[in-house]
Structure formats: C-alpha cells, structure tokens
C-alpha positions as CSV (number, residue, x, y, z in Angstrom):
1,M,-139.6,-11.2,14.8
2,T,-142.0,-13.1,17.2
3,D,-142.4,-12.3,20.9
4,Q,-140.6,-15.6,21.6
5,A,-137.6,-14.6,19.4
6,R,-137.3,-11.2,21.0
7,Q,-137.4,-12.8,24.5
8,I,-134.7,-15.3,23.6
9,A,-132.5,-12.7,21.9
10,A,-132.8,-10.4,24.9
11,I,-131.8,-13.3,27.3
12,I,-128.6,-14.1,25.2
13,V,-127.7,-10.4,24.9
14,E,-128.2,-9.9,28.6
15,A,-126.1,-13.0,29.4
16,A,-123.3,-11.5,27.3
17,R,-123.5,-8.1,29.0
18,E,-123.5,-9.6,32.5
19,N,-120.4,-11.5,31.7
20,G,-118.6,-8.5,30.3
21,L,-118.6,-9.8,26.7
22,L,-120.7,-7.1,25.2
23,D,-119.8,-3.7,26.7
24,E,-119.8,-1.9,23.4
25,P,-121.8,-2.0,20.2
26,L,-121.7,-5.4,18.5
27,A,-118.6,-5.7,16.2
28,T,-119.6,-7.5,13.0
29,I,-118.3,-8.1,9.6
30,P,-121.2,-7.3,7.3
31,A,-119.9,-9.6,4.6
32,L,-120.3,-12.5,7.0
33,A,-124.2,-12.1,7.3
34,E,-124.8,-14.3,4.2
35,E,-122.3,-16.9,5.5
36,E,-124.2,-16.9,8.7
37,K,-127.5,-17.4,7.0
38,K,-126.1,-20.3,4.8
39,L,-124.6,-22.0,7.9
40,F,-127.8,-21.8,9.8
41,I,-129.9,-23.2,7.0
42,R,-127.4,-26.1,6.9
43,M,-127.5,-26.5,10.6
44,F,-131.3,-26.4,10.7
45,D,-131.4,-29.2,8.0
46,A,-128.9,-31.2,9.9
47,V,-131.0,-31.0,13.1
48,R,-134.1,-32.0,11.1
49,R,-132.3,-35.1,9.8
50,Y,-130.7,-35.9,13.2
51,R,-134.2,-35.7,14.9
52,E,-135.6,-38.1,12.2
53,D,-133.0,-40.6,13.0
54,H,-132.7,-40.2,16.8
55,G,-136.1,-38.9,18.0
56,D,-137.3,-35.4,18.6
57,E,-135.6,-34.5,21.8
58,L,-132.1,-33.3,21.8
59,T,-130.1,-34.1,24.9
60,C,-128.5,-31.4,27.1
61,E,-125.1,-32.5,25.8
62,E,-126.3,-32.2,22.2
63,V,-127.7,-28.7,22.8
64,G,-124.5,-27.7,24.7
65,S,-122.4,-29.0,21.7
66,M,-124.4,-26.6,19.4
67,F,-123.5,-23.6,21.5
68,T,-119.9,-24.5,21.3
69,F,-120.2,-25.2,17.6
70,V,-121.4,-21.8,16.8
71,L,-118.4,-20.1,18.6
72,A,-116.0,-22.4,16.6
73,K,-117.8,-21.6,13.3
74,A,-117.8,-17.9,14.0
75,A,-114.1,-18.0,14.6
76,E,-113.6,-20.0,11.4
77,L,-115.6,-17.6,9.3
78,V,-113.9,-14.5,10.8
79,T,-110.5,-16.1,10.2
80,A,-111.4,-17.0,6.6
81,Y,-112.6,-13.5,6.0
82,I,-109.4,-11.9,7.3
83,C,-107.3,-14.3,5.3
84,N,-109.5,-13.6,2.2
85,R,-110.4,-17.3,1.7
86,S,-113.7,-18.8,0.9
87,E,-115.0,-21.1,3.6
88,E,-117.9,-23.4,4.0
89,P,-117.8,-24.6,7.6
90,S,-118.1,-28.3,8.2
91,L,-120.9,-29.5,10.3
92,D,-118.8,-32.0,12.0
93,G,-119.2,-32.0,15.8
94,L,-122.6,-30.2,15.8
95,F,-124.0,-32.7,18.2
96,D,-121.1,-34.5,19.8
97,G,-118.7,-31.7,20.9
98,K,-115.9,-32.9,18.6
99,I,-115.7,-29.8,16.7
100,P,-112.8,-29.2,14.3
101,V,-111.8,-25.5,14.2
102,Y,-110.0,-24.2,11.1
103,A,-108.4,-21.1,12.5
104,D,-104.9,-20.1,13.5
105,D,-103.5,-21.5,16.7
106,Q,-104.0,-18.2,18.6
107,I,-107.8,-18.2,17.7
108,M,-108.1,-21.9,18.5
109,S,-106.5,-21.4,21.9
110,F,-108.8,-18.4,22.6
111,C,-111.9,-20.6,21.6
112,R,-110.9,-23.4,23.9
113,K,-110.7,-20.9,26.9
114,C,-113.7,-18.9,26.0
115,N,-116.7,-19.5,28.3
116,W,-119.2,-17.9,26.1
117,P,-120.9,-21.1,24.8
118,S,-121.4,-22.2,28.3
119,V,-122.7,-18.8,29.4
120,A,-125.1,-18.6,26.5
121,G,-126.2,-22.2,26.7
122,T,-126.9,-22.0,30.5
123,A,-128.9,-18.8,29.9
124,F,-130.9,-20.4,27.2
125,W,-131.4,-23.7,29.2
126,N,-132.7,-21.8,32.3
127,A,-134.9,-19.4,30.4
128,D,-138.6,-19.4,30.2
129,K,-139.0,-20.1,26.5
130,G,-142.8,-19.5,26.4
131,D,-145.2,-21.6,24.3
132,G,-143.5,-21.3,21.0
133,D,-141.7,-23.9,19.0
134,P,-138.6,-25.1,21.2
135,L,-136.5,-25.7,18.0
136,L,-137.1,-22.1,16.8
137,A,-136.2,-20.9,20.3
138,L,-133.0,-22.9,20.2
139,F,-132.0,-21.5,16.8
140,E,-132.8,-18.0,18.0
141,A,-130.5,-18.4,20.9
142,L,-127.8,-20.0,18.6
143,K,-128.1,-17.1,16.2
144,W,-127.4,-14.5,18.9
145,T,-124.7,-16.7,20.3
146,F,-123.0,-16.8,16.9
147,R,-123.3,-13.1,16.5
148,I,-121.8,-12.3,19.8
149,A,-119.2,-15.0,19.3
150,E,-118.2,-13.2,16.0
151,H,-118.1,-9.9,18.1
152,I,-115.7,-11.4,20.7
153,V,-113.5,-13.0,18.2
154,I,-113.2,-9.8,16.2
155,L,-112.3,-7.9,19.4
156,H,-109.8,-10.6,20.4
157,I,-108.1,-10.3,17.0
158,E,-108.1,-6.5,17.2
159,E,-106.6,-6.6,20.6
160,N,-103.8,-9.0,19.7
161,N,-103.0,-6.8,16.6
162,R,-102.5,-3.8,18.9
163,K,-99.8,-5.7,20.9
C-alpha cells in the first residue's frame, strides 16, 4: 500500500468514525472479498472507457455518483449473499446517479436515507490527496467506502433481525 493509499484510507475511516458509522470492528463477509475485487476491476475499466469518451476529468457530480454507487452495490452483494444467490452487479448509474438497487425494500429504504456516500465523498473531495495518481486515490476512497458500506448494511440487517 502506498503512502497516498494509506492517507486516503485513513481519511475515509476517520470520516466514518466521526459520523458514528464505525464504532466497532469492521463487520465483513469474507466470501464477498472476491466479489468486491471483481466489481472494482469492472468499475476501473468503466472509468477508463468513460474518460476516453468524455475526457480525463470526472465532474463533482460523477464522482459523487460513484460514492453512492458503491453503497448500493455493497447492499446488493450483502443481500445476494444472505439470499444465497449469485450476483454480478450492474454498472448502470455509476456516473449519473441513476443507480438500480437490487435488494429488498427495507434495504433499499435504508440506502436512500443513508448519508454515508455523502460523508465519504465530502471527506475525499476535501482531502489533500498528495502528488499521486488522482484516479488511484479515488479508487482507494471508493474501496474503503464500499467496505464501510458493507459494514453498515450488515449491522442494519442484524439490528432488524433482532426486532
């Protein structure tokens, strides 16, 4: 992990802690690690193609959409795992905020109300990203946003199952 990656990861984790979203160890589903990797490879390729067609700079709105996208896809993958179904998340909405979420109504409602994408996106946007590759910095932030999104979705589901 590079110094830039460590710095970005720390910024995202601290933003989650400051907003009460990470008060305990990160809840994860180890089986989803490979799904996360596949998703991020596809996202990186989509960004590369998008930049070829639209220019190198992503707008603030496009970057914001990407933060919302990773919450939605974390929710989808957690739901698919719990329902024991295979899922290859669609990349629809990656840049335009029109993100389909394939999860039950309760999880979809939770995602719509969740401020984590905004918190993480703002923390990233305002961070000193150093001299490294800005795209790699963005993807490091998205990776940690995804992992914390997975955590908060798991905790939400566990809390609702206790009720």
